[in-house]
C-alpha positions as CSV (number, residue, x, y, z in Angstrom):
1,M,105.8,255.6,54.2
2,N,102.4,254.1,54.9
3,D,99.7,256.0,53.0
4,T,96.9,253.6,54.0
5,Y,93.9,255.3,55.5
6,T,91.3,253.6,57.6
7,F,87.7,254.8,57.7
8,Y,84.8,254.0,60.0
9,N,81.1,254.6,59.5
10,L,78.8,257.1,61.3
11,Y,75.1,256.7,61.4
12,C,72.2,259.1,62.1
13,V,69.8,257.4,64.5
14,N,67.0,259.9,64.4
15,M,64.1,257.9,63.1
16,H,62.5,261.1,61.7
17,C,65.5,262.0,59.6
18,N,65.6,260.8,55.9
19,Q,69.3,260.3,56.2
20,S,69.0,257.9,59.2
21,I,69.7,254.2,59.4
22,Y,65.9,253.7,59.7
23,H,65.6,254.8,56.1
24,R,68.4,252.5,54.9
25,T,70.7,255.4,54.0
26,D,74.3,254.7,53.4
27,P,76.5,255.5,56.4
28,T,78.9,258.5,56.4
29,Q,82.5,257.4,56.2
30,I,85.0,259.3,58.3
31,L,88.7,259.0,58.7
32,F,89.7,256.8,61.6
33,S,91.7,259.2,63.7
34,E,92.0,260.3,67.3
35,D,90.4,263.7,66.6
36,N,87.5,262.1,64.9
37,L,87.0,259.5,67.6
38,L,86.9,262.2,70.3
39,S,84.7,264.6,68.4
40,I,80.9,264.6,68.1
41,H,79.8,264.6,64.5
42,Y,76.3,265.8,63.5
43,C,74.0,264.7,60.8
44,E,74.0,267.1,57.8
45,R,70.2,266.8,57.4
46,C,68.8,267.0,61.0
47,N,71.8,268.2,63.0
48,Q,71.5,265.4,65.6
49,P,74.7,263.7,66.9
50,M,75.7,260.7,64.8
51,T,77.0,257.5,66.2
52,S,79.2,254.6,65.2
53,A,78.8,250.9,65.6
54,M,81.6,251.0,68.3
55,E,79.6,253.6,70.3
56,M,76.4,251.7,70.0
57,E,78.1,248.5,71.3
58,I,79.7,250.4,74.2
59,E,76.3,251.9,75.0
60,Y,74.7,248.5,74.9
61,I,77.3,246.9,77.2
62,T,77.2,249.7,79.7
63,A,73.4,249.7,79.7
64,E,73.3,246.0,80.4
65,A,75.7,246.6,83.3
66,G,73.4,249.4,84.6
67,I,76.1,252.0,83.9
68,R,75.4,255.4,82.3
69,L,78.4,257.2,81.0
70,P,78.3,260.9,81.9
71,G,78.1,263.4,79.0
72,N,77.1,260.7,76.4
73,P,74.8,262.5,73.9
74,F,73.4,259.3,72.7
75,Y,71.3,258.7,75.9
76,D,69.1,261.6,75.0
77,T,66.6,260.2,72.5
78,N,64.2,263.1,72.6
79,Y,64.7,264.0,68.9
């Protein structure tokens, strides 16, 4: 039986939050699972959606191509 767990990092990107990447806070580690990948996770401090490096890269690639993914909470930067 394989008991190895894989985690990935989530980041708060609200520049006004003390727990955000702008304040060099450690990322939140979360279990790499289908449920976690499909869920929106919120910062414990400011309650804004958190993002992962994977999501930031996807957003960057789609923005460069002029594509906006519907329902993506990370396009709204009005924190």
